[in-house]
C-alpha positions in Angstrom: 0.5 -16.7 -4.4 4.1 -16.1 -5.3 5.8 -13.3 -3.4 7.8 -11.2 -5.9 8.6 -8.0 -3.9 8.9 -7.3 -0.2 9.6 -4.3 1.9 12.4 -4.5 4.5 9.8 -4.3 7.3 7.8 -7.2 5.8 11.0 -9.2 5.4 12.3 -8.6 8.9 8.9 -9.3 10.5 8.5 -12.5 8.5 11.9 -13.7 9.6 11.6 -12.4 13.1 14.9 -10.4 13.0 16.0 -6.8 13.6 15.9 -4.6 10.5 19.1 -2.7 11.2 21.5 -5.5 10.3 19.5 -6.4 7.2 19.3 -2.8 6.0 23.1 -2.6 6.2 23.5 -6.0 4.6 21.2 -5.0 1.7 23.2 -1.9 1.1 26.5 -3.6 1.3 25.5 -6.5 -1.0 23.4 -4.3 -3.3 20.1 -6.2 -3.1 18.0 -5.3 -6.1 15.2 -2.9 -5.1 13.0 -0.1 -6.4 11.0 2.7 -4.6 7.5 1.5 -3.6 4.3 3.4 -3.6 4.1 6.3 -1.1 0.5 5.3 -0.2 -0.2 8.8 1.3 2.4 8.4 4.0 4.9 11.1 4.8 8.6 10.6 4.2 10.4 8.5 1.7 8.5 5.6 0.2 9.6 2.1 1.2 12.0 0.2 -1.0 10.5 -3.0 -2.6 13.1 -5.7 -2.7 13.0 -8.2 -5.6 12.7 -11.6 -3.8 14.4 -13.5 -6.6 17.5 -11.2 -6.1 17.8 -11.8 -2.4 20.6 -14.0 -1.0 19.8 -17.7 -1.0 19.7 -18.1 2.8 17.0 -15.4 3.0 15.0 -16.7 0.1 15.0 -20.2 1.6 13.7 -18.8 4.9 11.0 -16.8 3.0 10.0 -19.9 1.0 9.1 -21.6 4.3 6.8 -18.7 5.3 5.7 -16.4 2.4 2.2 -16.2 3.8 3.6 -15.0 7.1 5.4 -12.1 5.3 2.1 -11.0 3.7 0.1 -11.4 6.9 2.7 -9.3 8.8 2.2 -6.5 6.3 -1.6 -6.7 6.0 -2.6 -4.5 9.0 -0.2 -1.6 8.0 -1.3 -1.8 4.4 -5.0 -1.7 5.4 -4.4 1.3 7.7 -2.7 3.2 4.9 -5.5 2.4 2.5 -8.1 3.6 5.0 -6.1 6.9 5.5 -5.7 7.4 1.8 -9.5 6.8 1.2 -10.4 9.3 3.9 -8.2 11.9 2.3 -9.7 11.1 -1.1 -13.2 11.6 0.3 -12.3 14.9 1.9 -10.7 16.1 -1.3 -13.7 15.0 -3.5 -16.1 16.7 -1.1 -14.1 19.9 -1.0 -13.9 19.9 -4.8 -17.6 19.3 -5.2 -18.3 22.2 -2.8 -16.0 24.6 -4.6 -17.2 23.7 -8.1 -20.9 23.2 -7.7 -23.5 25.6 -8.9 -26.5 26.5 -6.6 -28.5 23.7 -8.1 -25.8 21.1 -7.2 -24.5 20.5 -10.7 -20.8 20.9 -11.7 -20.5 23.2 -14.7 -17.0 22.5 -15.8 -16.7 19.1 -17.6 -13.1 18.7 -16.4 -14.1 19.2 -12.8 -17.0 16.8 -13.2 -14.7 14.1 -14.7 -12.3 14.5 -11.8 -15.0 14.2 -9.2 -16.3 11.0 -11.0 -12.8 9.6 -11.1 -12.3 10.3 -7.4 -15.6 8.6 -6.6 -14.6 5.5 -8.5 -11.2 5.4 -6.7 -13.0 5.7 -3.4 -15.4 2.9 -4.3 -12.5 0.6 -5.3 -10.7 1.4 -2.0 -13.8 0.8 0.1 -14.4 -2.5 -1.6 -10.7 -3.5 -1.0 -11.1 -2.5 2.7 -14.3 -4.5 3.0 -12.6 -7.6 1.5 -9.6 -7.2 3.8 -11.8 -6.9 6.8 -13.8 -9.9 5.7 -10.6 -12.0 5.5 -9.4 -10.8 8.9 -12.8 -11.7 10.4 -12.6 -15.2 8.9 -15.5 -14.7 6.6 
C-alpha cells in the first residue's frame, strides 16, 4: 500500500518524535495539506499532509516504515469509527421512533429513504469494524 496522505499525529508517531517541532516546521516550510474528515470528533478536523510534498528527509524516514505509520493510526481511527457508528444508530432509531405510524411503517418516503440510507451506512461501518478487529486479532 502506498501512503499518500498522513496526519501530523501519524507522522510523529511513525517517526517517534514530538509533534510540536514538526507542526512549526510544517507551517514555516508550507508543507502541502488539506483538511481531513472530522469523523464525528469535536474541534477542527486534522490536516492531511501530502506525503509526496514532505521534505526529503522525512519522506525517506517514512519510506522505511510506512506500515508503522498506518499501524500507529489504526486504534484511533477504529475508535472514531465505533463512536460514529453508535451515533448513527442512535439517530436512526430516534428518527424511526418519531416518524413511524402505530403499525411500524414510515409514511413519508423521504424519511423512509433516509432511514434506509442510515441503515446501509451503519452496516458498512460495522463490517469495517469487524474487518479491523479481525486484523488486530491476527485472523
